[in-house]
C-alpha positions as CSV (number, residue, x, y, z in Angstrom):
1,M,-25.6,-214.6,27.1
2,S,-22.1,-214.5,29.7
3,S,-20.3,-211.7,29.4
4,T,-17.7,-213.8,30.6
5,I,-16.5,-217.6,31.3
6,A,-15.8,-218.9,34.7
7,V,-14.3,-221.6,36.3
8,V,-12.3,-221.5,39.7
9,D,-8.9,-222.6,40.7
10,Q,-8.1,-224.3,43.9
11,G,-11.1,-222.4,45.5
12,Q,-10.9,-218.8,44.1
13,P,-13.0,-218.0,41.3
14,I,-11.4,-216.9,37.9
15,A,-13.8,-215.3,35.0
16,F,-12.0,-214.4,32.1
17,S,-14.1,-212.3,29.2
18,F,-13.6,-212.3,25.4
19,D,-11.4,-209.8,25.6
20,D,-9.2,-210.9,27.7
21,M,-9.0,-214.2,25.9
22,M,-8.0,-211.8,23.0
23,R,-5.4,-210.4,25.1
24,Y,-4.3,-213.0,25.6
25,H,-4.4,-214.7,21.9
26,G,-3.3,-211.8,20.4
27,P,-4.9,-210.5,17.3
28,A,-4.5,-213.3,15.1
29,A,-7.6,-215.6,14.9
30,P,-10.6,-214.1,16.6
31,G,-12.7,-216.5,14.9
32,G,-11.3,-219.4,16.8
33,V,-11.0,-217.0,20.2
34,A,-14.5,-216.5,19.9
35,H,-15.6,-219.8,18.8
36,A,-14.0,-221.4,21.8
37,F,-15.8,-218.6,24.4
38,K,-18.9,-220.2,22.7
39,V,-17.5,-224.0,23.1
40,L,-16.4,-223.2,27.2
41,E,-19.9,-221.5,27.0
42,R,-22.5,-223.7,26.1
43,A,-20.2,-227.3,27.6
44,L,-19.4,-225.6,31.5
45,A,-23.5,-224.6,31.6
46,L,-24.0,-228.7,30.4
47,L,-21.3,-230.0,33.0
48,E,-21.0,-228.1,35.6
49,P,-24.9,-226.2,36.0
50,D,-24.6,-225.5,39.5
51,G,-21.4,-223.8,39.2
52,S,-18.4,-223.0,38.1
53,P,-15.9,-226.0,37.5
54,E,-12.7,-226.4,38.2
55,R,-10.2,-225.7,35.8
56,R,-7.3,-227.4,36.0
57,E,-10.4,-230.5,35.7
58,L,-11.4,-230.0,32.6
59,T,-10.5,-231.8,29.3
60,I,-10.8,-230.4,25.8
61,E,-10.5,-233.3,23.0
62,T,-11.1,-231.1,19.0
63,A,-10.1,-231.5,15.6
64,F,-9.8,-228.1,15.3
65,G,-6.2,-227.1,15.5
66,G,-6.6,-223.2,15.0
67,P,-4.0,-221.7,17.4
68,G,-7.0,-219.0,18.6
69,A,-9.1,-221.7,19.7
70,R,-6.0,-224.1,21.3
71,D,-5.1,-220.5,23.7
72,A,-8.3,-219.1,24.7
73,F,-8.8,-222.8,26.3
74,E,-5.3,-222.5,27.8
75,L,-5.9,-219.2,29.3
76,V,-9.4,-220.5,30.8
77,T,-8.2,-224.3,31.6
78,R,-4.8,-224.6,31.5
79,A,-5.4,-227.4,29.8
80,V,-2.4,-227.4,27.3
81,T,0.3,-226.6,29.9
82,D,-1.4,-229.4,32.0
83,E,-1.8,-231.9,29.2
84,R,-5.2,-231.8,28.9
85,Y,-6.2,-230.6,25.1
86,V,-5.1,-232.6,22.3
87,V,-5.7,-232.3,19.1
88,D,-7.4,-235.5,17.3
89,P,-7.6,-235.9,13.1
90,R,-9.4,-238.9,14.1
91,L,-12.5,-236.7,15.7
92,E,-13.5,-235.2,12.0
93,R,-16.7,-235.4,10.6
94,P,-16.1,-235.4,6.8
95,E,-19.9,-236.1,6.1
96,R,-20.8,-232.9,7.8
97,G,-18.3,-231.2,4.8
98,R,-15.2,-229.6,4.1
99,T,-16.4,-226.6,6.4
100,L,-17.4,-228.1,9.0
101,E,-15.5,-231.2,9.2
102,R,-13.3,-230.1,11.8
103,F,-15.4,-227.8,14.3
104,V,-16.4,-230.8,16.9
105,F,-14.7,-230.8,20.3
106,R,-15.3,-233.1,23.2
107,V,-15.1,-231.2,26.7
108,G,-14.9,-232.8,30.1
109,Y,-15.4,-232.6,33.8
110,R,-14.8,-234.6,36.1
111,D,-17.5,-238.3,35.2
112,R,-19.1,-235.8,32.6
113,A,-18.4,-234.5,29.5
114,V,-20.2,-233.8,25.8
115,T,-19.6,-233.3,22.2
116,L,-20.4,-230.1,20.9
117,L,-20.6,-229.4,16.9
118,V,-20.6,-226.1,15.5
119,R,-24.1,-225.7,13.5
120,E,-24.9,-224.8,9.7
121,G,-24.1,-220.5,8.6
122,W,-21.2,-220.2,11.7
123,V,-18.5,-220.6,9.7
124,P,-18.4,-219.3,6.0
125,D,-16.7,-221.7,3.0
126,E,-15.2,-218.5,2.2
127,F,-13.2,-218.8,5.6
128,I,-12.0,-223.0,5.6
129,E,-11.2,-222.2,1.3
130,L,-8.1,-218.7,1.9
131,A,-7.7,-220.1,5.4
132,R,-6.1,-223.7,4.0
133,R,-5.3,-222.4,0.7
134,E,-1.1,-221.8,1.2
135,P,0.6,-220.4,-0.4
136,R,-1.9,-217.1,0.2
137,T,-1.4,-213.6,-1.8
138,T,-1.8,-210.3,0.2
139,E,-5.3,-210.4,-0.8
140,E,-6.7,-213.5,0.1
141,D,-4.5,-212.5,3.4
142,D,-6.2,-209.3,4.0
143,R,-9.8,-210.8,3.1
144,L,-9.4,-213.7,5.5
145,A,-8.3,-211.1,8.2
146,V,-12.0,-210.0,7.4
147,L,-13.2,-213.3,7.5
148,K,-11.9,-213.8,10.6
149,R,-13.1,-210.4,12.8
150,E,-15.9,-210.8,11.0
151,M,-17.6,-214.2,11.8
152,A,-16.0,-213.2,15.7
153,D,-18.2,-210.8,15.5
154,R,-20.7,-212.7,13.8
155,V,-20.9,-215.7,16.8
156,M,-20.1,-213.4,19.6
157,S,-23.1,-211.6,19.0
158,A,-25.3,-214.7,19.8
159,P,-26.3,-217.4,22.6
160,A,-24.2,-220.2,22.1
161,I,-27.2,-222.4,21.6
162,D,-27.9,-220.8,18.5
163,V,-23.6,-221.8,17.6
164,Y,-23.1,-225.0,19.1
165,D,-24.5,-228.3,19.2
166,A,-24.7,-230.6,22.0
167,T,-23.9,-234.3,21.3
168,D,-23.7,-237.3,23.5
169,V,-23.5,-235.9,26.7
170,T,-22.3,-238.3,29.5
């Protein structure tokens, strides 16, 4: 398990920690930031095992529209700014159930790509239920904030290979 995500920008190595990602995003969605960190940790090891990838050559397609993940991907890859980040509901996997259906990430690098699916047990059903409920009460917002932090802590304490399955490695 790495403590940073390393990339290269025009020949200059750059590494980003979870804390860097949280500072960029802010406190709102630590769970999404943690998931993006693990997605990148898992995908980059498969796509560029001999070194750090060029950050502006990474692409991300996902069914997950959370702002924490989006901001974490943007910080590391600049994919949002450069229009290489796409939220596509067609990537949803409804057969995985309401809780897991949107945790699908396709990360590409040059001529290679990998699809990552979150494993069972990393996203609580209660989290999804509260996150999608509108409107929420103050108590529900408070509970959701606790669930986000707990999920982030749990995800960040595990190796990426335990959190995400890799499929369709090309």
